[in-house]
C-alpha positions in Angstrom: -2.7 3.4 16.2 -0.2 4.9 13.9 -1.9 7.6 12.2 -1.8 9.4 8.1 -0.3 12.5 11.1 2.7 9.8 12.3 3.7 9.4 9.0 3.4 12.5 7.8 5.2 14.9 10.5 8.2 13.2 9.4 7.9 14.8 5.9 7.3 18.2 4.1 6.9 19.8 0.8 4.8 19.3 -1.7 5.1 15.7 -3.0 2.5 13.1 -2.1 3.4 12.3 1.7 3.2 8.7 2.9 0.4 9.5 5.3 -1.6 10.9 2.2 -0.8 8.0 0.2 -1.5 5.7 3.2 -5.4 7.4 3.8 -6.2 7.4 0.2 -6.1 4.1 -0.1 -9.8 3.1 0.5 -9.4 -0.5 1.1 -7.3 -2.2 3.8 -5.6 -4.4 0.9 -5.0 -1.7 -0.6 -2.8 0.2 2.1 -1.1 -3.3 2.5 0.3 -3.4 -0.8 1.2 0.4 -0.8 3.4 -0.5 2.7 4.8 -3.7 1.2 5.4 -1.8 -2.1 7.8 0.7 0.2 10.0 -2.0 1.5 13.0 -3.4 -0.4 12.6 -7.3 0.3 16.2 -7.8 -0.1 17.5 -5.3 2.8 14.1 -5.9 4.6 14.1 -1.9 5.1 11.4 0.9 3.9 12.2 3.5 1.4 10.2 6.5 0.8 11.5 9.2 -1.1 10.1 12.5 0.0 11.1 11.2 3.5 15.0 10.5 2.4 14.7 14.1 0.8 13.8 15.3 4.2 16.5 13.7 6.3 14.2 11.7 8.1 14.6 8.2 7.0 15.1 6.7 10.1 12.1 7.8 12.0 9.7 7.3 8.8 11.1 3.6 8.1 9.9 2.8 12.2 6.8 4.6 11.3 6.1 2.6 8.4 7.4 -0.5 10.0 4.7 0.2 12.8 2.2 0.9 10.1 2.7 -2.0 7.7 2.3 -4.3 10.6 -0.6 -2.8 12.2 -2.5 -3.1 8.7 -1.2 -6.2 8.5 -2.5 -7.5 11.7 -5.4 -5.7 10.9 -5.7 -7.9 7.9 -5.7 -11.3 9.6 -8.5 -10.4 12.4 -11.3 -9.9 9.2 -13.3 -13.1 8.3 -12.9 -14.9 4.7 -15.8 -13.3 3.8 -14.6 -10.0 4.5 -11.1 -10.1 2.8 -13.2 -11.2 -0.4 -14.9 -8.3 -0.3 -12.0 -6.3 0.3 -9.9 -8.0 -2.7 -13.1 -7.4 -4.4 -13.1 -3.6 -3.8 -9.6 -3.4 -4.1 -10.2 -4.8 -8.0 -13.0 -2.8 -8.6 -11.6 0.8 -7.8 -8.6 0.0 -10.0 -11.5 -1.3 -12.7 -9.1 -4.7 -12.8 -11.8 -7.5 -13.4 -9.0 -9.7 -14.8 -8.0 -13.4 -14.2 -4.7 -13.0 -15.3 -3.9 -10.2 -12.6 -5.7 -12.5 -10.0 -4.0 -15.4 -10.8 -0.9 -13.0 -10.6 -1.4 -12.7 -7.1 -1.6 -16.1 -6.2 2.1 -17.2 -6.5 4.3 -17.4 -2.9 6.5 -14.8 -3.5 3.9 -11.7 -4.0 2.1 -12.9 -1.0 5.2 -13.4 1.3 5.9 -10.1 0.0 2.6 -8.3 1.8 3.7 -9.9 5.0 5.2 -7.1 7.5 8.6 -7.7 9.0 8.7 -10.1 11.7 5.5 -12.3 10.8 5.9 -15.6 12.6 5.4 -18.4 10.7 2.0 -19.1 12.2 0.7 -15.7 11.0 2.4 -16.2 7.7 1.0 -19.5 7.3 -2.8 -18.0 7.7 -2.4 -15.3 5.6 -1.0 -17.0 2.9 -3.8 -19.8 3.1 -6.5 -17.1 3.5 -5.6 -15.2 0.9 -5.1 -17.6 -1.7 -8.5 -18.8 -0.5 -9.6 -15.2 -1.3 -8.2 -15.1 -4.6 -9.1 -18.5 -5.6 -13.0 -17.6 -4.8 -12.8 -14.4 -7.1 -10.9 -16.6 -9.6 -13.9 -19.0 -9.2 -16.3 -15.8 -10.1 -14.8 -15.7 -13.5 -15.8 -18.8 -14.8 
C-alpha cells in the first residue's frame, strides 16, 4: 500500500505535499479525483509542482501512478451502495448538493479521466457503469 509518507519522502519544503493532500481527502472518491487531477491526459504523466521543484519528478510520478492504481482498485471493490455513499459524502464535504454538478460528472470524458493508467477495458466498463448508476441515483434524489 502506498502511504502519504511514501509520497512526501520525495519532496520537501513548505508547500502542500502530495501525500498530505491525499490524506486530507476524506473520501475514496475525493482521493480518486485528486490523483486524476495530477495526471495530464494528453501525455499520461503526473505533474506535481512541488515534486518538480524538488527534482524528484520521476520517483514521485511512479508513486502517484501506483497510488492512483491502488485507489482506483479500492473504488472498484466497493459495492454500488458504498460508492453512492462515497459520492454523497464527497459532495457533502464540498457543500455541493447541486444537480448540475452531478450531471457534469455524467460525461464519458470526465469519467474516463478518473481511470488510472493501464486500466483494462473490463475495469473501465465496470467503473463507468457503476459510477453512472451512482450518479444517476444521486440525481434521482433531487427530483
